[in-house]
Steps between C-alpha positions, in 0.01 A plus 500: 500500500676805368369741764661290774846497344769690682860580413605211723291258294717589203821446693383163631356390167151440639153611396341552840640672812440187707782296655457164671685510830762226549281303740754240614436137412169593335680688221563201276576534127137429408377801698780730391454413132122535517528851646756607241303346213196702611692826478626545856839422649548159658769459766676182610608470864838327493662572837440153644593306185847372429667620178395195297140533614504873423628435149231239444231741623619774265521268200162343574343845513660582165342189354161635604532863391701721270398809697727670757508368855730552794638337812525607861777430751492585870825665607472372857612161365810384306372550146817571301494166318131529414548859383785380278262250339239772442754720327649212300150419381466866398187575696400857411365585845649427842312585819668520840356527851591522868849640501740746347485489118839671462719187499306333218397797289813526287474133402138541399571821309804358318290203388252740340207416728263744665533504878184524711540530878224478760509740794285561808581860591615828355862473610532160333355644180751783489786261571385264224502780245841615621617142443380529140189282488279556198158455667389535862222272627332672795344230719235610744434340838176343369697255287491126552803281545815664630455870565792739510356814660219641709343768279180456303507492122284812473753697707821339375455506122450875441780582744736268314388638162581852620835395645646290218349638180557466211593142599178302448313359799287187525233483772464178701282403794122498530433484125290216360267651241477766232394771740822445693704520179325825404570638848866405473528686171324799654759503779775533241607138467557366150385146579351291779637176644241243615572189705200381697267498200738281300522244781147404394585470130456159338868483411637589844658215698261539794307222671122501470471531880704822484293635212173443681629679809599796282154514345327483838723756675476874543773752568412487870603133501861588421769570757839671474720262694829322562328167559617303195872563528638150438739555211491881501541633856427857606310576181148640561229361277124513451295181502154378589435455870473122545532244779879533513486879529224490763681244720821702477328829583305344788830379644634856489687469167812337651816455291626166376540240643235591758201522264200269547516204268864563418622212286153373410482343155203668333545386140686273263571577136466269201853367552424409861705780653351622826431865573470653844291761671649851470678428171486784248347270236152535349283195417601363160327255264549137602535574870296320763438571867376797699567742216285775648754524785781596260599850390200628304660816364248764396478877479213716618372501141392138556149642547496546122590139414172325421591210272770294335549606139756464222769766523406636157143562618629664818712736288217572259249574775740722694603694191140547391396628840802729522424653160132542590593666829733744327232581243249562777734739675560687175129535426345837578278502807129489427 
């Protein structure tokens, strides 16, 4: 839709200013390719893959789409080898998160890729631009999954736009439909990044139990917490309030290893590997057990997730609503 195109769309090679957030294990090649094929930007999440797995994920995505897509790495982990694979595979877009982008920026730039970096406050945004990043992703506190800052999207995005312009800004957190995309553009962002909505896409690697909890939940059912820290300690995140969260909070939110049910096996995956309470893993296809007790990551926009749909339909519906909202705002009052 031409009236939704921004300058950033041209730089990214996409038709719509809609980016699929790198939603951990759910961001499999099938989801990433479907989003890109539909005109948005799909993003692989490669931090927790080894280099061979990362290369396979990139090549599998390329088998499914000829459109641009990117990959995200979390700088709080040792990702040099995975980043090397991304650059060897000539990915056009690299996204980084949770750390200082300075040490990796020159490598990304020299490889000819665009560097997106996600921030949670104004100081981080200014530092990212000083480091040379090409695009700043401003993540509001409403976001699901791991959350960097404590400022709402509505407050953070325009402040970041004012501080770092003309560097383009992407809005993230609390956006799950076309009205949210239109609002992000009105705040000065050149695109919106959506995660929670894509967790309920057909192609996402999310268990049906997880999907049904997303559909049934509202924003009030989410909690900003440190509960699911197994694998990524001291990293705040937003998830649905479930039995694990409630037991932990009732006990006074003690640290490990003093949490209730510490060490409980709550699920097993298709290979038979056991997974424990308080792990930072979401329910994946093929798992069995008490899946509702696992980390059910979701942002406050979960109130707007009403069904499971193909990613292409999600993109089409969001873009259509965004365009209609913009047209409505442009129409003279009657």
